[in-house]
C-alpha positions, 0 to 999 in steps of 0.5 A: 521453472516459471513463477508468476507474481499476481495482483488480481483485479479488485472490483466489488459489486453490491453483493458480497458473494464474489462468485455471483458478483465477479461472474456478472458481466458489466461495462465498466468505465476506465478512469480516463473516461470516468473523468469526462463530465458527460460520461460521468453523468451517463454512468450515473444513469446506468443501473449496472454501474451503481454500487461498484467500488474499485480497490487497491491491494498490492503495494498499498499499506492500507487496502481501500476502495473508491467509487471511481476506477483507480489508475496505476497508483501503488507500485507492487514492491513486494511482488516486484522484489520477489520476482527479482529475487526469484529471477536471480535464483534462476526462475523464469518470472513475470508479473501481472498487475491487473489493477495497474492495467485497469483491467476489471474483467476477472475472466480476462485476468484468469485467461491471461494467467493461463496463457503464461503457462507458469508452474507456480502463481503467487497471489498477493492477498489482503484482508478486504479482498480475501474472499476475492483472492481465494475465489480467483485462486480456485480458478487458477488452480485448475491449470497451475499451482497457487500460493497465497501471500501477504500480511492477512495470512499471519493469523489465518494461514493454517486455517485457510490451508485446511479450508481451501485445499486447492491452494498449495502454499501459504506465504505469510508476511514478507514473501521474498525469501519464503517464496524461494524456499517454496520454489526449492522444495515444492512441499505443500504447506506454510512457508513462514517469512524470513524478513530481508534485513539488508535490502541492498543485498538483494536485486532491485525490484523487477520492473520488466512488466507492463505498466511498470513505469506508469505508477503515479501518486497524485498526492505528490503531483510531480512530472510523469513518469514518476519513479516509485522507489524504496529508500528503506522498508519498515519503521521503528515506531510502534503505531498500533494500527500500522500494518506492514511494519508489524505484519509484513516486516515483523518489526525489522527495519532495513535502511538502504545505503545512499549509494545503492539508492542512487545506483538503482535510480540510475539503473531505472533511468536507463530503462525509462525516461523518469522525470521525478522520484517518489520515495514510498517508504514506511518512514523515509527520513530515518537516520539524519546523517544517512538522509543528509548524504542521500540529499547530496547524491540526489541533488546531482540527479537533477530530478525533483523528488518527494517522500513519505516520512515523519514530521517529528524526527528530523532537525530543521537543517535537514528539511532545508537540505532536502528542499535544496537537493530537489525535494518538492513534496513531503507526506507526513502521517499525522492521523489526528492532532488529539494527543490522548488519541495519539497515545491510544495508538502509540503514535509517539508523535505526541511527545513533541510539538509537531503542530508547530513544526508543521506550521514552520515548514508551511511558512518557510517553504511556501512552494513545497507540497505538504500532504498529511494522512489523517484518520477517523474512527481511531480508538477514543476518537469522538466525532468532536475530536475529528471535527476539531482535527478538520478545523485545525487543518482548515486554520493552517491552510490545508484542505482535502483538494488543496494544491500545495497543502492537502490531506487525505482522510482514511477510516481506521482499519484494525488489520489482522496482524496488528496490535490494534487488531489484538486489542479489539479481539480482547475487548470485543471477541474475535468473532466480531472481527471476521467480517473482512469486507469491512476492513476497507480504509476507503469506507466506514470500517469495522471500527464504526460497527464496533462503536455502534455495537457499544452505544 
């Protein structure tokens, strides 16, 4: 049996009707071209190119769009782990990542899927792309059976199965093991997640697909090729807005053994000449002794590495050891410096003086890249609070386009399956929460609309 894992194109035109938009043939600039000044000027004069937004889906905890085409950014971990798991169980597999390929033609994507002659196609969907995803699923269902998978389905699987009968299976949440149960029985319907609690017990992610060694996170600009890898998945903290720990992993945390992480790194280095490592965990620095041991092993690789973690859970000596072992960049989720807003979202970080920790890291490691993820439109966050956050960032030397001290600003999106979504449904009614194109973390989201509604 052949199973195809899919990350379809994500291109959004001015109209919200996907069938109209996605059949509209346009000349679209690739990212490398769009960075050329003269071509950027030309593109602004072409009416066909105005209003287009390019997005990410698979591999992103926070689906979002940009005015510019997006290069291979997020490694599709869930698709890749699923592909490896199914292959280990005897399936013939392949993975097509249209976003990594910077492929903007939906017709070409469907044709590529058709040419694979697969028995099953699994599409990883998301909230802001769900209209596109079901539209693509309908086209693919003409020649192969289709499963939709991912976090958006946690609340809507049964409803969507009734509404879209051309979709054979729904795989809510993490779909590594549920996809195998589906493949075994082939019974149409919903296969609920059985979350993998020991990530070392399943095969390493599938990396035998095109562009697998091209993914690169620009917030951690280390040498290319950059190996994106999990040292863990899930997070024990209870941030109300955080999508994957709640909707994909059901609160389960899987911490990998340092020895297994090193084994995967060595395995990947045999496949490609990676020059750096990026740990794209929900929270990398969980378990002080575990991370300390991992540092000992990473030092022997000789590769620079970076990570995504929390600023409030590691002692200063561990940060020092991380740097000594080759860590050249750290990403921290801060969201806001306002402690009352942090309490509203149950961030947990407000219990410590994390700003002092941030200042100390910045002072002690002047050559260390530090990237902060910030957010606007959080519950209780006013424009004055947001501006105060910006002022604090500026005062401590961070800017949106900084080299070693930079931050990104996302819009809060209360994705279905999160506590924040449930809270807002209770407050405003669920009918106000179903305009899914507004769950785009790269633009003003449904949060801004709800705030205006209450003004």
